[in-house]
Backbone as CSV, one residue per row, in Angstrom:
resi,resn,N_x,N_y,N_z,CA_x,CA_y,CA_z,C_x,C_y,C_z
1,MET,0.848,-1.176,0.000,0.000,0.000,0.000,0.894,1.240,0.000
2,SER,0.704,2.091,-0.965,1.526,3.292,-1.060,0.917,4.428,-0.253
3,LYS,1.759,5.393,0.084,1.294,6.532,0.882,0.216,7.336,0.176
4,GLU,0.236,7.339,-1.143,-0.752,8.111,-1.899,-2.161,7.553,-1.728
5,ASN,-2.279,6.268,-1.423,-3.592,5.627,-1.293,-4.143,5.688,0.127
6,ILE,-3.384,6.194,1.059,-3.805,6.213,2.450,-4.466,7.548,2.774
7,LYS,-5.687,7.474,3.296,-6.387,8.681,3.735,-6.145,8.831,5.229
8,GLU,-5.649,9.963,5.621,-5.360,10.211,7.036,-6.637,10.523,7.788
9,LEU,-6.833,9.826,8.912,-7.985,10.049,9.778,-7.496,10.362,11.181
10,HIS,-8.310,11.048,11.935,-7.998,11.374,13.321,-9.169,10.952,14.194
11,PHE,-8.867,10.584,15.445,-9.932,10.253,16.378,-10.764,11.496,16.666
12,SER,-12.067,11.365,16.564,-12.956,12.445,17.009,-13.040,12.376,18.531
13,ASP,-13.586,13.413,19.142,-13.807,13.370,20.589,-14.711,12.199,20.951
14,GLN,-15.690,11.919,20.094,-16.609,10.794,20.339,-15.857,9.468,20.319
15,ALA,-14.949,9.296,19.364,-14.184,8.050,19.262,-13.252,7.891,20.465
16,LEU,-12.622,8.982,20.887,-11.777,8.910,22.082,-12.610,8.553,23.311
17,GLY,-13.807,9.112,23.403,-14.706,8.769,24.500,-15.083,7.297,24.478
18,ALA,-15.295,6.749,23.273,-15.637,5.333,23.147,-14.477,4.458,23.603
19,VAL,-13.253,4.834,23.269,-12.075,4.089,23.721,-11.972,4.148,25.241
20,MET,-12.207,5.332,25.807,-12.137,5.484,27.259,-13.245,4.678,27.945
21,MET,-14.438,4.629,27.352,-15.522,3.829,27.919,-15.174,2.341,27.849
22,ALA,-14.534,1.919,26.767,-14.105,0.528,26.650,-13.092,0.200,27.741
23,LEU,-12.196,1.128,28.020,-11.208,0.926,29.080,-11.892,0.834,30.440
24,GLN,-12.819,1.751,30.715,-13.565,1.720,31.980,-14.312,0.400,32.133
25,LYS,-14.970,-0.028,31.050,-15.738,-1.269,31.076,-14.830,-2.456,31.390
26,SER,-13.675,-2.508,30.754,-12.776,-3.643,30.989,-12.208,-3.611,32.404
27,LEU,-11.963,-2.426,32.940,-11.469,-2.323,34.313,-12.542,-2.722,35.323
28,LEU,-13.751,-2.223,35.133,-14.840,-2.535,36.060,-15.198,-4.019,36.034
29,GLU,-15.197,-4.593,34.842,-15.579,-5.998,34.702,-14.379,-6.936,34.814
30,GLN,-13.188,-6.361,34.943,-11.937,-7.131,34.960,-11.891,-8.075,33.761
31,SER,-12.119,-7.506,32.586,-12.151,-8.289,31.349,-11.163,-7.707,30.340
32,ASP,-10.927,-8.450,29.287,-9.995,-8.056,28.237,-10.617,-6.971,27.369
33,ILE,-9.880,-5.905,27.114,-10.382,-4.795,26.311,-10.328,-5.101,24.814
34,VAL,-9.463,-6.021,24.406,-9.232,-6.274,22.982,-10.514,-6.651,22.231
35,PRO,-11.339,-7.579,22.718,-12.565,-7.902,21.962,-13.497,-6.698,21.788
36,VAL,-13.547,-5.837,22.776,-14.401,-4.647,22.669,-13.874,-3.725,21.573
37,LEU,-12.572,-3.483,21.572,-11.979,-2.615,20.549,-12.114,-3.222,19.156
38,LYS,-11.931,-4.541,19.050,-12.044,-5.203,17.751,-13.471,-5.182,17.218
39,SER,-14.456,-5.066,18.108,-15.853,-5.066,17.669,-16.331,-3.676,17.229
40,PHE,-15.515,-2.644,17.434,-15.915,-1.292,17.047,-16.223,-1.226,15.546
41,LYS,-17.346,-0.625,15.222,-17.687,-0.315,13.836,-17.332,1.154,13.650
42,LEU,-16.425,1.425,12.724,-15.870,2.763,12.554,-16.381,3.404,11.270
43,ALA,-16.462,4.739,11.294,-16.876,5.487,10.110,-16.059,6.761,10.018
44,ASP,-15.896,7.218,8.792,-15.196,8.470,8.516,-16.234,9.588,8.489
45,ASN,-16.058,10.558,9.359,-16.965,11.702,9.414,-16.178,12.951,9.025
46,GLY,-15.842,13.034,7.753,-15.109,14.193,7.257,-13.682,14.259,7.769
47,GLY,-13.013,13.126,7.848,-11.640,13.081,8.322,-11.512,12.729,9.791
48,ASP,-12.631,12.756,10.500,-12.648,12.345,11.903,-13.251,10.951,11.998
49,LEU,-12.595,10.111,12.748,-13.062,8.745,12.952,-14.116,8.736,14.050
50,VAL,-15.246,8.089,13.795,-16.292,7.956,14.803,-16.607,6.480,15.009
51,VAL,-17.061,6.132,16.203,-17.436,4.767,16.542,-18.955,4.680,16.499
52,LEU,-19.453,3.796,15.643,-20.901,3.666,15.460,-21.564,2.862,16.560
53,ASN,-20.789,2.034,17.266,-21.349,1.189,18.319,-20.511,1.292,19.597
54,PRO,-20.490,2.471,20.216,-19.684,2.614,21.438,-20.183,1.698,22.543
55,PRO,-19.278,1.289,23.437,-19.689,0.381,24.514,-20.581,1.078,25.528
56,VAL,-21.417,0.274,26.159,-22.274,0.773,27.230,-21.715,0.241,28.541
57,VAL,-21.502,1.133,29.473,-20.993,0.736,30.785,-22.145,0.832,31.770
58,LYS,-22.469,-0.294,32.378,-23.530,-0.331,33.377,-22.880,-0.458,34.744
59,VAL,-23.258,0.433,35.641,-22.688,0.449,36.986,-23.822,0.296,37.981
60,ASN,-23.696,-0.666,38.882,-24.730,-0.796,39.903,-24.361,0.050,41.116
61,HIS,-25.258,0.150,42.038,-25.084,1.022,43.197,-23.827,0.688,43.994
62,GLY,-23.551,-0.599,44.193,-22.365,-1.015,44.944,-21.079,-0.579,44.269
63,ASP,-21.051,-0.638,42.938,-19.871,-0.190,42.202,-19.653,1.306,42.380
64,MET,-20.733,2.070,42.397,-20.620,3.518,42.560,-20.058,3.858,43.935
65,GLU,-20.481,3.126,44.965,-19.936,3.360,46.300,-18.437,3.075,46.335
66,THR,-18.025,1.975,45.718,-16.612,1.608,45.675,-15.804,2.675,44.943
67,LEU,-16.325,3.150,43.819,-15.621,4.192,43.065,-15.543,5.490,43.861
68,SER,-16.615,5.844,44.550,-16.621,7.064,45.360,-15.611,6.972,46.491
69,GLN,-15.543,5.830,47.145,-14.587,5.639,48.238,-13.152,5.713,47.716
70,ALA,-12.913,5.142,46.582,-11.563,5.144,46.019,-11.113,6.559,45.678
71,THR,-12.023,7.393,45.211,-11.625,8.752,44.841,-11.481,9.652,46.066
72,THR,-12.223,9.371,47.137,-12.109,10.216,48.326,-10.925,9.828,49.200
73,GLU,-10.413,8.594,49.041,-9.289,8.138,49.844,-7.955,8.666,49.348
74,GLU,-7.899,9.161,48.117,-6.641,9.634,47.542,-6.243,10.957,48.054
């Protein structure tokens, strides 16, 4: 593949948010992030990369308490 055939794309704020949500999800669930990233459906939005299927992070009440305690202890 030559450089002339490559279209340069950049992460949009939405795509960066999707990556960060995937990271949060993998940390909270103690799971591998790779399958989540590989499942991303990507689109070009005028040179900005967007994720069409960003991950959903579900947090229950107990998780929120744990996260709150961790941030207040620092």
